[in-house]
N, C-alpha and C positions, 0 to 999 in steps of 0.2 A: 582468691583461691590458691593455694600452689601446691598443682597437681602431682603425683607420682606413683608407678609401680613399686612396688615392694616385694624385695626377695626376703623372706624373713632367714629361712635358713634352720636346720634341725637345734642346736642350742638353745632355740626360743621358744622352745616346747619345754624345756627341761633347765638345765644348768644354768643358762642364761636368760631365764623367765623374766629376771629384777629387771633386765634390760630392757625386756618387750615392756615391762608393765611403765615403766617411765620412760621410756618413746610416747606410747601413747598417752600419756599422761602431760606431754609436752605438746601434742599435735593441734589442740583445739587454740591454745593461747598465739600459736604461732602458724593459725590458719591453713594448716598443713593438711593435706585429705592425701592419707596410701593406703592405695589398691592392692590388695595381695595379688601375687601370681595364681591363677587356677593350675591346678594341680603340680605344684613345682616339686624338685625331687632333690635329695642331696647333692650337694655338689662336689662331692666326692672327696673332703678335704685335703691334708698332703697323701695320703697312701694311694692311693689310685692311679695318682702323675705317675709313679715311680714304678707303677707292675707294668703296666700296657696304655700306649699315650691315645690310642682312637679307642676305646673303649672309653677312656677316661673322658676327652674331647667331646666325646658321646654324650655322653652323661650332665656333663657340663653345658653341653650346647644346647639341650632338650628346655634346660628354664631360658634360653635367651630365646628362641624359637617358640617356647609357649609364650612370654613376655611381647615378642611383633607380632602375635595374633592379638594382645587386648591393648595395642597402642591407638591412644583414642584422648587426643587433647595433650599426651605428655610420651615423647619415647625413651624418659629416663628412670630407668631401674635403681633400686635405693637399696646399697647392703648391707646392712647393720653390722655384719661381722666381719672382720678383715679377711680370714682365710676366705670365706665366699665370695668378698668384692673381689680379692687377688685371682681367684680362679675365672669367676667371669671374665673378669677385663681380660684374663691371658689369654680364653679361648675364643672370645673376639677379635682380640689382636692376632693371634697366630694362623686364623682362619683366614685375614686378610692376608697377613704376610706371608703364608704357606698355603697358595691356590692346593696344592695335591692333599695337605691334610684338610682342606676345608671341603675338598669333594667328598673326600673320604665318611668326613663327617657327616656331612648330607646324606649319604646312604645311607647311614645308619638307620640315620634320624627317619630315612623314608619309611622303614619297616615300622614307624609309628605316626604313619601320615601326615610326617612334621620338616620341615625346610627352614634352616637358617642363614638370611645372609648379612653377611657381616658387616657391621654398622647400624644397623637397622636400630639396635637402642644403644641407649650410652649408656653403662654403666656407671656409677657414683658411690663411694661412701656415704654415710648419714652425717658425716660431722663436716665434709666438703658440702655438701648441700646446707646445710643448717651456714656456715661459716660467708660462703657466697655466693647465695642463692637468697637466703632469708636475711642476713644481713648481721653483722654485731651490734648494731645502733638499734635493730628492732629487739633482736635479744636482750638486748640491756633493758629497754625500755619496758620489757614483759619482768622484770627483777622486782620482788614486792620484799622479798627475804633477803638481801645479800649477804653473798659468805665472808662478810669480815671481821676477820679473826681466825681463818679456816687457811691451814697451810698446804698445798696440794702439791704433790708432785705430778709432773705430765705426764703421763706414760702413751704413747702411739705403739707401742710395738714395732716388730721388725719387718711383716707384711706390707704395711699399708702404705707407708712413703717408697715403697722401691719394690719391683720396678716400677719405675712412674711412666707409664704409654701415653699417658694423653696430658703430663705436662700440667698436671693438678697444684700437685704441691707446691710449698715455698723454698723446701731443701727438705733433701733426700736425707741427710743426717740429721741435723737439726730442725725439722719442721715445727712453724710455730703457729700452727693451726689451732690447736690443744689449747696451749698457756693464752693464745687473745681472748679463745671465747671463755676459759674460768675467767679470766680479770673483768671477761664483763659479767661475771656471775658476781663479781666484788672479791672471790676469793684471791689469795695471795701465794702466786704461783714461785715454786722455788727452784733456781737453777738445778734442772735434771739432765747432766750430762749423757744418762745411759736410755734417756727417752725412746730412742727408736733400739735399744740392744734384746736381744731375743729371752722371750719367757723360756724356753725350753719346749715348745710346742709337744711334740708325743713322744720327747723323749723320757718324762716320766716314767712311760709302759717299759721304755727300749734300754733305755741306759742313765738310772736314777742318780747316776753319782754326778754325770754330768748336768741332769737338769737339775739337780739341788743344788751345783753350785750358781747356776744362771740365774736361779730364783734368788739366792744368796746378794748375789752382789747386786739386782736393782733393789731388794729389801734392806740391806746395809746402808747402802750410797743415799735411800730415801730420808731412812734413819739418821742418819750422820750429819743432814743437811734439813735438821727440825721439820719434815715434815708430817704433817699429822694423819696423811692418808696419800694412796695413789689412786690418782681416775686413770681409767682406760676406754679406751674405744671398741674393745677386742672381749667377746665371750672366753676365746680358748684363754687368753692373757690372762682375765681376770680368775677363772677357776685353776689356770699352773699356780698363780699366786697366792690365792685364796686356800686353796683344797691342799696344796701341800707345802704351806709355811710352816706346819707341825713339825711336816716329816721331815723339812731341810732342818729345822731349828734341832729336832732330833739326832739329826747325824754329825750335825757340827760341832754340840752342844751349846748353840747362842737360846738367844731370850727372846727376839723380835718379837712384834705383837704389831704391823702394818696393814692396818683398813686396805680393800682393796674395791672400790665401789667403781659403776659404768659412771661417765660424765654428765649420762641422761639423766641419771639420780640425782645428780647435784643443781643439774639444770632444773629440776623438777621440786626442790626442796628450794630455790630461789624463785622459783614462780608462784613458792605457796602451798605444793600439795602436801599432805600429811606425810611420813615415811613410811607408814604401811603398804601405802597406795604407791611407793615407787618400788616395794621389794627391800625396802632395807630394814634388816634383822635376820634375813633370810643368809648373811655373809656369813662365811666359817670363823674369820678372822672377824669379830665385833666390831663396829665404828661407833658404839655407843659412846666411849669417851672423846674419841676425837671429833665429834658431831655435837658433842656440848661446848665446845670453845666456841659456836656460834648460836649454843643455846635450844638447840635444838634435843629435845625427849625424841629418842629410840625404844622402838618396842624390845621387849626380849627377843635376844637369839629363837627365831622358828626354827620348825622344820622344814627343812631345804628340800625343794624338788628333787636335788641330787641324788636323796636317798629313798626316792620312791623306788619300791622292787622291781621294778621296771626300767630298761640300759642297764649303762655301766659301771660297775660296782666302784666305789669311789674309795677312797684308803684311809684306815685307821687312823692311830695317832701311835707310830712306832719309837719307839725308845732309840736313844743313837745307838746301841748294840747290834739290836735286831736291824737298823737298818743299813748298817755295815755288813751282819752276816748276810744280807738279802742280795748286796750286790757282788757276792765272790764269787 
């Protein structure tokens, strides 16, 4: 049994629910046990670090402190979200590299009866664990429904491979981990030079014109290279490219239809799980046509957890004129 601590992050409860469902589907076949960190809190995403460093790092380090109390047979914290992974790894790194910062953060943590000694836990992303702990051969051995005939653009995003504090990745600009895993599933991995380009992050809320252009570049390149879909490792990347693709099309007058699935959803399919158990059908840009290339019948588009009444509002489908007027 491969045992790990899990930091799920906020998106797993809403916009990234399909990610969590598909992760759960691959744990048993790969003999993985994930123990969720008790009472974890938001990592702060990107905003907090831009406002005030001490409260931001204290917020992040609280999760590390909680994880350190649960260390029992493992000290590895798995963060499936790239933003969560980066923030947790960054806090651990800078608390160790800058003792004065670490002291201030621990002073704040003391108010909650907590303390964190940098290096106590080892923060890793899920795909890192799958490729380097579980291994590609083991993953390949669990494939019962190879993804033969499915052309996939591997999209790692900008936050995962850099900065690489622990030197985990094969390359900062063109990492091969996702490519190698997808090939182990039987998929045809297209050459995708934009694999570490930014999806726009929260620019969709701040500067839509910039965000739409970043999304357009990714989708256009994947489409021009013949990809049936894009596979990602990050809930923010998936949400941006999926939820805002219609608005991007409206802004530029294009008609792209590029589904974006989590790599774990593709793993689940290859391991024989039914699409509905993997959250397939909750994406906004339907993957039905893409997955028909491998004989997978997907459910009709379901009511997405993104559309629930609670939480952040999601975009409606704008016309090109409305999109341009909104950014004036």
